[in-house]
C-alpha positions in Angstrom: 124.2 -44.5 -17.0 126.0 -47.7 -17.9 125.8 -50.2 -20.7 124.5 -52.8 -18.1 121.0 -51.5 -18.9 121.3 -52.6 -22.5 122.8 -56.0 -21.5 119.9 -56.8 -19.3 117.5 -56.3 -22.2 119.3 -58.7 -24.5 122.1 -61.0 -23.4 123.1 -61.6 -27.0 124.3 -58.0 -27.4 128.1 -57.6 -27.7 130.3 -54.5 -27.6 133.7 -53.6 -28.9 135.7 -50.6 -27.8 138.0 -48.7 -30.1 141.6 -48.6 -28.9 140.7 -49.7 -25.4 144.2 -49.0 -23.9 143.6 -45.3 -24.8 140.2 -45.4 -23.1 138.3 -43.7 -26.0 134.5 -43.7 -25.3 133.9 -45.0 -28.8 132.2 -48.4 -29.3 130.4 -50.7 -31.8 127.6 -53.0 -30.9 126.3 -56.2 -32.5 123.1 -58.1 -31.9 123.6 -60.8 -34.6 126.4 -63.3 -33.9 126.9 -64.4 -37.5 127.0 -60.8 -38.7 129.4 -59.9 -36.0 131.7 -62.7 -37.1 131.8 -61.4 -40.6 133.1 -58.1 -39.3 136.0 -59.7 -37.3 138.9 -58.8 -39.7 137.6 -55.2 -40.1 137.3 -54.7 -36.4 140.8 -56.1 -35.9 142.3 -53.8 -38.5 141.0 -50.8 -36.6 142.0 -52.0 -33.1 138.6 -52.7 -31.7 138.5 -55.0 -28.6 135.6 -57.1 -27.5 134.5 -56.2 -23.9 133.6 -58.6 -21.2 130.5 -58.2 -19.0 132.8 -57.1 -16.2 134.4 -54.4 -18.3 131.0 -53.2 -19.5 129.9 -52.6 -15.9 132.7 -50.1 -15.5 131.9 -48.1 -18.6 129.8 -44.9 -18.2 128.2 -42.8 -20.9 129.8 -39.4 -21.2 127.7 -36.5 -22.4 128.8 -35.4 -26.0 131.7 -37.8 -26.0 130.4 -41.4 -25.9 129.4 -42.9 -29.2 128.0 -46.4 -29.7 127.5 -47.6 -33.3 124.8 -50.3 -33.6 125.8 -52.4 -36.6 123.0 -54.4 -38.2 122.3 -56.2 -41.4 120.3 -53.9 -43.5 116.6 -54.8 -43.8 114.9 -54.9 -47.3 113.5 -51.4 -46.7 116.9 -50.0 -45.7 118.6 -51.9 -48.6 116.3 -50.2 -51.0 117.3 -46.8 -49.6 121.0 -47.7 -49.8 120.7 -48.6 -53.5 118.6 -45.5 -54.3 120.3 -42.8 -56.4 121.0 -39.3 -55.3 121.7 -36.0 -57.0 125.2 -36.0 -55.5 126.1 -39.4 -57.0 128.1 -37.7 -59.8 130.6 -36.6 -57.1 131.2 -40.1 -55.7 129.4 -43.0 -53.9 129.3 -41.1 -50.5 126.8 -38.5 -49.5 125.3 -36.9 -46.4 121.8 -35.5 -46.1 120.0 -34.0 -43.1 116.8 -35.6 -41.6 115.5 -33.4 -38.8 118.1 -33.4 -36.0 119.9 -36.3 -37.6 122.5 -36.7 -40.4 122.1 -39.6 -42.8 125.4 -40.8 -44.4 125.1 -43.2 -47.3 127.7 -45.2 -49.2 125.6 -46.1 -52.3 125.1 -49.9 -52.7 126.8 -50.7 -49.4 125.4 -49.1 -46.2 123.7 -46.2 -44.4 124.6 -44.6 -41.1 122.3 -42.3 -39.1 123.9 -40.1 -36.5 123.6 -37.0 -34.5 126.0 -35.2 -32.1 123.5 -35.2 -29.2 122.9 -38.9 -29.4 124.9 -41.7 -27.7 123.7 -44.4 -30.1 124.2 -44.2 -33.8 122.9 -46.7 -36.4 124.6 -48.4 -39.3 122.8 -50.7 -41.7 125.1 -52.7 -44.0 124.2 -55.1 -46.8 124.9 -58.7 -46.0 127.9 -59.4 -48.2 130.5 -57.9 -45.9 133.5 -59.6 -47.5 132.6 -58.2 -51.0 132.3 -54.7 -49.7 135.2 -54.8 -47.2 136.9 -51.6 -48.5 133.7 -49.7 -48.7 132.8 -50.7 -45.1 136.3 -49.7 -43.9 135.6 -46.3 -45.4 132.3 -46.1 -43.5 134.0 -47.1 -40.3 136.7 -44.4 -40.8 133.9 -41.8 -41.3 132.3 -43.0 -38.1 135.5 -42.8 -36.1 136.4 -39.4 -37.5 133.0 -38.0 -36.3 133.0 -39.8 -33.0 136.5 -38.7 -32.1 136.2 -35.1 -33.3 135.0 -33.9 -29.8 138.4 -35.0 -28.5 140.3 -33.1 -31.1 141.5 -36.2 -32.8 142.2 -35.9 -36.5 142.4 -38.5 -39.2 143.8 -38.9 -42.7 143.9 -41.6 -45.4 147.5 -42.7 -45.6 150.2 -45.0 -44.4 153.0 -44.7 -41.8 156.7 -44.5 -43.0 160.0 -44.1 -41.1 159.8 -40.3 -41.5 156.2 -40.0 -40.3 153.1 -40.4 -42.4 152.1 -40.2 -46.1 148.7 -38.6 -46.7 147.0 -40.0 -49.7 143.6 -40.6 -51.4 141.6 -43.6 -49.9 142.2 -45.9 -52.8 145.9 -45.0 -53.1 146.3 -45.9 -49.4 144.4 -49.1 -49.9 141.8 -47.6 -47.5 144.2 -47.4 -44.6 143.8 -44.5 -42.2 145.8 -42.7 -39.6 144.3 -41.1 -36.5 146.4 -38.5 -34.6 145.8 -37.8 -31.0 147.8 -34.6 -30.3 146.9 -34.5 -26.6 148.1 -38.1 -26.0 151.1 -37.6 -28.3 150.3 -40.7 -30.4 149.2 -41.7 -33.8 147.2 -44.8 -34.7 147.5 -46.9 -37.8 146.6 -50.5 -38.6 150.0 -51.4 -37.1 148.9 -50.1 -33.7 149.5 -47.1 -31.5 152.8 -45.3 -31.9 154.3 -42.3 -30.1 154.7 -39.2 -32.3 158.4 -38.7 -32.9 160.2 -35.4 -32.7 160.7 -34.1 -36.2 157.7 -36.0 -37.5 157.1 -35.4 -41.2 153.9 -35.3 -43.3 154.6 -36.4 -46.9 152.5 -35.6 -50.0 153.4 -37.6 -53.1 153.8 -35.8 -56.5 154.5 -37.5 -59.8 155.9 -34.3 -61.3 158.9 -34.2 -59.0 161.9 -36.1 -60.2 164.7 -37.0 -57.8 164.1 -34.1 -55.4 162.1 -33.3 -52.3 160.3 -30.0 -51.8 159.4 -28.5 -48.4 155.9 -27.2 -47.9 155.2 -23.9 -46.2 153.0 -24.1 -43.0 150.2 -22.4 -45.0 150.5 -25.1 -47.8 150.5 -27.9 -45.2 147.3 -26.5 -43.5 145.6 -26.3 -46.8 146.7 -29.8 -47.8 145.6 -31.4 -44.5 142.3 -29.5 -44.4 141.3 -30.9 -47.8 142.7 -34.4 -47.4 141.3 -35.7 -44.1 138.7 -38.2 -43.3 136.1 -35.9 -41.7 133.2 -35.8 -44.1 130.5 -33.2 -43.8 128.3 -31.0 -46.1 129.0 -28.2 -43.6 132.8 -28.3 -43.8 135.2 -29.2 -41.1 134.2 -29.2 -37.5 135.8 -26.3 -35.6 137.6 -28.8 -33.3 139.1 -30.6 -36.3 140.3 -27.3 -37.8 141.9 -26.3 -34.5 143.6 -29.7 -34.2 145.0 -29.4 -37.8 146.5 -26.0 -37.0 148.0 -27.3 -33.8 149.4 -30.4 -35.6 151.0 -28.3 -38.3 153.0 -26.4 -35.6 154.5 -29.7 -34.5 155.4 -31.3 -37.9 157.1 -30.5 -41.2 155.5 -31.1 -44.6 157.3 -32.3 -47.7 156.4 -33.0 -51.3 158.0 -36.3 -52.2 158.5 -37.9 -55.7 156.0 -40.6 -56.1 158.4 -42.7 -58.2 160.6 -43.1 -55.1 157.7 -44.3 -52.9 157.2 -48.0 -52.3 153.6 -48.9 -51.3 152.9 -51.1 -48.3 151.8 -54.1 -50.3 155.1 -54.1 -52.2 157.0 -53.8 -49.0 155.0 -56.7 -47.5 155.7 -58.9 -50.5 159.4 -58.3 -50.4 
């Protein structure tokens, strides 16, 4: 089954593919040109590429692997649900609930995503002020990608690339940047593009208590750190494929605790 069926139904539909050169079966879809345009900078930051009609005809749906996120402007009814409070709000703006065979992920005040492992098409309703909620929408897109890429054993973390490897951080500390690691392909993906994983790659954790020294993490400490500081979000805990990929990744890298006072954030580097 190809996307051509959908195009025949509505010639205004457009599709973007995530990291097309790596041929991931992960897409987003728009049916509103103006709303699509408001997402352009967000899509660019993640490495989504708009597909031509000819390219769409070569794409086939793969059972359990292909995911297509329909992104729409939230209706008044959906906006009301997005703004509605939840008992888990005290733990943060994000929550997931189950609705039959679907999961419902909500970022309070911003958007709501309905998804299920057995479905090709997932739905994202976002409130219209995309520019105002850019960081929150980036967070929702990272969640989508972390779920969509889990079947391929691809893991993701909030953080930034450095010469030594990657720094894993909290979302706000990383300015909502994310890092996706494809162990099978031997690459990692940041907003700077796709890079080969170097030999001797390091994972850094920042610590404000360290002064002028670097501390090596044990493999057990690194597994624990990466398991609790990744982008995969679920009330059921980590998917078994994500856990397996983290264990494999840890065998390939070294972890270090690095003094935060010696770390220069990306925005400072860019301003230099």
